[in-house]
C-alpha positions as CSV (number, residue, x, y, z in Angstrom):
1,V,32.9,123.1,56.6
2,E,32.1,126.1,58.7
3,P,33.0,125.9,62.4
4,T,30.1,125.7,64.8
5,P,29.2,129.2,65.8
6,E,29.1,130.3,69.4
7,P,25.6,130.5,70.9
8,T,24.3,134.0,70.2
9,S,21.0,134.1,72.1
10,E,20.9,135.6,75.6
11,P,20.2,133.0,78.3
12,A,16.6,133.0,79.6
13,A,15.8,134.5,83.0
14,S,15.5,131.9,85.7
15,S,11.8,132.4,86.1
16,Q,11.4,131.2,82.4
17,I,13.4,128.0,82.9
18,E,12.1,126.7,86.2
19,N,11.6,123.0,85.9
20,A,12.2,123.2,82.2
21,W,13.5,120.7,79.7
22,M,16.2,122.1,77.4
23,F,18.6,120.8,74.8
24,V,22.4,121.0,74.6
25,L,23.1,123.6,71.8
26,S,26.8,123.0,71.4
27,S,27.7,120.5,68.6
28,N,30.5,119.2,70.8
29,G,28.4,118.7,74.0
30,I,28.7,120.6,77.2
31,N,30.7,120.1,80.4
32,V,28.9,119.4,83.7
33,R,30.5,121.0,86.7
34,S,30.2,120.3,90.5
35,T,29.6,124.0,91.2
36,P,29.0,127.0,89.0
37,A,32.4,127.6,87.1
38,G,33.7,124.7,89.2
39,Q,35.4,121.4,88.6
40,I,34.3,119.5,85.5
41,F,33.2,116.0,86.3
42,S,31.0,114.9,83.4
43,A,29.8,115.9,80.0
44,V,26.5,115.7,78.1
45,T,26.5,115.1,74.4
46,S,25.2,117.4,71.7
47,R,21.4,117.7,71.2
48,S,20.8,115.8,74.5
49,Q,17.9,116.8,76.6
50,V,18.6,118.1,80.1
51,H,16.3,119.1,82.9
52,V,17.0,122.5,84.4
53,T,15.9,122.8,88.1
54,G,15.4,126.6,87.9
55,K,18.4,127.5,89.9
56,V,20.6,130.0,87.9
57,V,23.6,131.9,89.2
58,V,26.2,134.2,87.6
59,A,29.8,133.2,88.1
60,G,32.6,134.6,85.9
61,D,31.5,135.4,82.4
62,H,28.6,132.9,82.4
63,Q,25.1,132.3,83.8
64,W,25.1,128.7,85.2
65,A,22.0,126.6,85.4
66,Q,21.6,123.6,87.7
67,I,20.5,120.4,86.0
68,D,19.3,117.2,87.5
69,V,18.8,115.0,84.4
70,P,20.7,113.1,82.9
71,V,23.2,114.0,85.7
72,S,23.1,116.5,88.6
73,G,25.4,119.5,88.3
74,W,25.9,122.9,86.7
75,V,26.2,123.9,83.0
76,A,26.7,127.2,81.2
77,L,23.2,128.4,80.4
78,S,24.3,130.0,77.1
79,F,24.9,126.5,75.6
80,L,21.3,125.4,76.3
81,T,18.2,126.0,74.1
82,F,14.5,125.3,74.4
83,D,14.3,124.1,70.7
84,Q,15.9,120.8,69.7
85,P,19.0,121.7,67.6
86,V,19.1,120.4,64.1
87,P,22.1,118.1,63.3
88,T,25.1,119.9,61.9
89,V,27.9,118.6,59.7
90,D,30.7,117.3,61.9
91,P,33.9,119.0,61.0
92,G,35.8,115.9,62.0
93,P,37.7,114.7,65.1
94,N,40.9,116.5,64.0
95,S,39.5,119.9,63.2
96,V,42.2,122.4,62.5
97,P,41.0,125.9,61.6
98,S,42.4,127.8,58.6
99,E,43.6,130.5,61.0
100,P,45.6,129.5,64.2
101,P,43.8,130.0,67.5
102,T,44.2,133.4,69.1
103,A,45.2,134.1,72.6
104,A,41.5,134.7,73.4
105,D,40.7,131.2,71.9
106,W,43.3,129.6,74.2
107,A,41.9,131.5,77.2
108,A,38.4,130.2,76.4
109,L,39.7,126.7,76.2
110,R,41.5,127.0,79.5
111,L,38.3,128.5,81.1
112,C,36.3,125.6,79.7
113,E,38.8,122.9,80.7
114,S,39.9,124.1,84.1
115,S,38.4,127.4,85.0
116,G,41.8,128.8,83.9
117,N,43.6,127.1,86.8
118,Y,47.1,125.9,85.8
119,N,47.5,123.9,89.1
120,I,44.2,122.0,89.0
121,V,43.8,118.2,89.1
122,D,40.5,116.7,88.1
123,W,38.5,114.7,90.6
124,S,39.8,111.3,89.2
125,G,43.4,112.4,89.5
126,L,44.0,111.6,85.8
127,Y,43.9,115.1,84.2
128,H,46.2,117.9,85.2
129,G,46.7,121.6,84.6
130,A,45.0,124.3,82.7
131,Y,44.5,122.1,79.6
132,Q,43.7,118.9,81.6
133,F,46.5,116.9,80.2
134,W,46.6,113.1,80.7
135,Q,50.1,112.2,81.8
136,P,50.8,109.7,79.0
137,T,49.8,112.4,76.4
138,W,52.0,115.0,78.2
139,D,55.0,112.6,78.2
140,R,54.5,111.6,74.6
141,V,54.7,115.3,73.4
142,A,57.5,116.1,75.9
143,R,59.6,113.1,74.6
144,S,59.5,114.5,71.1
145,Y,59.9,118.2,71.8
146,W,61.0,119.0,75.4
147,P,62.5,115.9,77.1
148,E,63.2,117.8,80.3
149,L,59.4,117.8,80.8
150,V,58.9,114.0,80.6
151,G,57.6,112.8,84.0
152,V,56.6,116.3,85.2
153,L,53.0,116.5,86.3
154,P,51.3,119.0,84.1
155,S,49.7,120.6,87.1
156,Q,53.1,121.3,88.5
157,A,54.6,122.6,85.3
158,T,54.9,126.4,84.7
159,P,52.1,128.1,82.8
160,A,54.5,128.8,80.0
161,D,55.4,125.1,79.7
162,Q,51.7,124.1,79.8
163,D,50.9,126.6,77.1
164,K,53.7,125.5,74.8
165,M,52.8,121.8,75.3
166,A,49.1,122.5,74.5
167,N,50.1,124.5,71.4
168,Q,52.3,121.6,70.2
169,L,49.6,119.1,70.9
170,F,47.2,121.2,68.9
171,E,49.7,121.3,66.0
172,L,49.9,117.5,66.1
173,E,46.2,116.6,66.6
174,G,44.0,119.6,66.2
175,D,41.3,120.0,68.8
176,K,40.8,116.2,69.1
177,P,42.5,116.0,72.6
178,W,39.7,118.4,73.9
179,P,36.5,116.7,72.6
180,V,34.1,119.3,74.3
181,C,36.2,122.4,74.9
182,G,38.1,122.2,71.7
183,L,35.2,124.1,70.0
184,H,36.9,127.2,71.3
185,L,39.9,126.5,69.0
186,R,37.9,126.3,65.8
């Protein structure tokens, strides 16, 4: 099974998407953020229809479009399309590529999960750090490999510790712990 390719089309200009209905292109869905490149608070599933308000801004490496249906927030415009995507073969919940993820792949995952912020805590208080670890998952991996990290909040761990924990979790479970952003590791 081939991994889902990254979107290749350039985002449309804001004048072309004003009050437009678009579809989520990514086979793993798309994160919805509170502000452009900001905190993730929701996700929209693959092939879902979203309503773009027409507000588009550039922040970081992406153009961000404001949506108001099915939820209000900001999404990366490059993961939207005007044409309904055809279903793709699901590579499975535990997709492990034949080649290990590169440093650039991990950087893309961090950007997607946390805007690359190692100290971030999500709005619910449940997910911490650059890889948005849930504390029970962090502790489970730490117990087996780095007992000194059991009980440490991921958002308070060093970047090096967060990186090694994410790498180990990927070795154990593939991209499954990151259901939307894991596409960057394929």
